[in-house]
N, C-alpha and C positions, 0 to 999 in steps of 0.2 A: 273530236276527242276520241281516241281509241280506248274503249272500256276494258279491253283485255278479256273479252268473253269468248273469243273464238276457241273452239275445241273444249270448252267447258260443258258440263252436263248439268241440267237443271231439272228438278222434279217439282211440279207445281200442283198443289192440291186444289180440288174444286174448280177445275179449269175448263169446263166445257162451254161456259158462257160468262158474261159479266166481267168483273175485275180479274178473276183468275185467268180467263182467256186473254184479256188484254196484257197481263203480265207475261204469260207464256209466249204470246206473239212477239212482244218487245224483246224478250231474251233471245228468241230465235232470230230476230232481225239483227241482233248484235253478234250472231255467230254461234250461239250455244245450241247444242242438241237438247231436246226437251221431251220430258215424259209428262203427260197430262192424265188426269183421272177424274172420274165423276160417276155418279150412280146411273145416269141415263145414257145408255150406250149409243142410241141413234144420234143424239146431239153431239156426243163425244167424238164419234167418228167423223161427223161433218166438220167439227172444229179441227181435228187432226189434219184432214185433207186441206182445209182452208189455210192453215198455218204453213203446211208444207208447200202448197202452191205459191203462197206469197213470199216465202223466205228461202225455199230450197233446202232447208235444214231437215235433219232426221227428226221425226216426231213419233213417239210411242204413245198409244192410247190404251189405258188399262181401266176397264169397268170395275169400280170398287166403291163400297160404302165405307168411308173412313171411320165410322163409329164402331166398326167391327175389327177387333184386334187381328184376326186372321187375314182380313182383306188388306189391312195396312201392311202386314208382312208380305202379302202377295205383290202389292205395288212395288215395294222395295226390291223384292227378288226379281220381278220382271224387268225393272229398270236396270239393275246390275247385270242381268243376262244380256240385255240389249246394248248397254253402253260401258259396262265394266266399272263404273264409278258414279258417284253423285257428288258434284262440287257445290251445288247450290240447292238448298231446300226452301221452298215457299210453302208455309203452312196456311191453309185457308179452308174454312168450312162454311156452308150456307148459314144464313141468319135464321133465327127462330121467328115464329109469328109474334105479333105484338100482343102481349098479355099483361095482366096486372097480378100482383103477388098472390092474392087470395084465390085466384083462379087457376093457379099452377099446381098440378099434382106432383107427388114424389116421382112418379114415372116420367113425367115431362122434364123435371129437373135432371134426373139421371140420364135420360136420352140425350138431352142437349149437351150436358157435360161430357158425355162420351164422344159426341160428334165434334165438339170444339176443343175443349181443354185436353181430353185424353188422346184425341187423334194427334194433336201437336206433340204431346209428351212421347207418344209411341213412335212417331216419325223421327223426332229428334234423337231418341234413344237408339234407333236403328242406324242412323247415318253418322252419328257422332264419332264412334270409334275409328272408322276408316278416315274421316276428316283429320282426326288427331294423328293418326299414323302418317298421313301424307302432309301434315303441317299446313293445311289450307282448307278453308271452308267458309261458306256464307249461309246463314240461316236467317230468314226474314219472315216474320209473322204478319199476316194481314189481319188487322184488328178493326178499330172504328174510333171515331172521335168520342164515342161513349165512354172510352177509358179515361178521357180527360174531362168530359162534361156529360154525365149520364143522361140518357134519353128515357123519359118517364115510362113509356109503354114497352120498353125493351129490357126489362129487368133480367131476363135470362141471358141476353147478350152482354149487358153491362157486367154481370157477375162473372161469367165464364171468361170474357176477354181480359178482364183485369187479372184473372189468374194467369193467363198467358203472359201478360206484361211482367208480373212478378217472377215467373219462371225465367223469362228471357234475361231480365236484369241480373238475377242471381247467377245463372249459368254463364252468361257472357263474361263475367269476371273470372269464373273458374277456368274457362278455355281460351282466354285471350292470349296466353303464352304459346298456344299452339297455332297462332295466326288464323283463328276462327272468329268471325264476328257474328253476333246475334243481335238483331234489331227488330223493331216493330214499326209498321206503317199504319197510321190511323186516318183513313180517309173520312172526309165529311160527306156531304150530299153529292153523290156522283150519279150521272144519268145511266142507270142500268134497269133491267127488268125487276130486280129486287126493290129498287127505290120506287118504281111504279106501283108495286104491290103495297108498299108501306103507305104511299100517298093515297091510294084507293081505300085502304083500311081506315086511315085518319079521316078521310072525307066521309066515309060511311058512318063512322062513330060520332062525328060532330054534325052530321047532316049538312055538310057544306059541299059545294062543287069542288071537284078535284083541282080545277084551275085556281080557285081561291086558296086552297091549301098550298099549292105549288108557289104561288105568289107570296104567301105569308112566310114561307121558309126562305125564299130568295131574298126577301127584304132583310133577313137576319144575317146575310152573308155580305161582308163589306165589298167583295169583288162584284156583287150584283148578279151572279150567275152560279149555277151548279157546275160541278166538275165533269170532265170527260174521262172515260176509262183509260184512254191512252196516256193521260197525264199521270195516272197512278202507275201505269206500266213503266213510264220513264223513271220514276223514283226507284222502283224495284231494280231496274237495270243498273242504275248508278250504285245502289247499295250492294248489289251483287258483284260489282266490278273491282278490279285492282285499285281503282282510284279511291275507293272508300275503305281502304284497309285500316284507317285510324279511327273509324266510327264504329262504336260497339256499345251495346246496352242502352240505346236511346229509343224513344218512341216519338216518331216524326209525324206530326199531324199535317195533312194535306187537305185543307178545308176552305181555302179562300178567305181565311180570317174568321170563320164561324165561331170557334172556341174563344171565350172571353178571358181565360186565365192567362197569366204572364209566364207560367212555367209549363 
């Protein structure tokens, strides 16, 4: 199936490793030029080189902290200087540490809302006018199954990501006439460095071996395994494509059946 991504330009947030990297790589494999960004420059440049070597596509790497308004603006400016347009925007920010409500300060709330919710708002606000002018665009937000089934120790993430879902559904209806789609992807447990950190934290908190924590989660997944990053990349490539032009305002969970709700 030709996804129609050749000569498209994609900007992927938080993309030096993990799911962001898998998404950027998959889009490049389908023929898109890709801009990637992250706070850690060394890993970012390694990822840039690896994606280019694998796909042959142009890859721009921009060191940026997306919690900072000025750095969001820099990412957009650098991408437009390199590629002249942004057809596809993937919003993504690193997850917060596992904390409980009474242990979270105002500063921690503000810091994570800036990194997750506000970075998405600012990125979308900057790319949307040109998408509307050109009558085509794809905006896809990387969220989590926590927007469907909250995870106890991730209240920061649960709260901020639900804000992104509300933003996406409302805005999707407003810009649908411009042939712009806005969707959310909600991965379940996927084998990344981030997941390893969460499993280690859970193991330490409950004084259980990490293997036991891993097995306990896997038992809750009907497919009997955790996801692979490339499986998330595949979903993003489809939603970014010409083939997904009639899908907008949805939150698609990709979780092996983990979430128990019917909606």
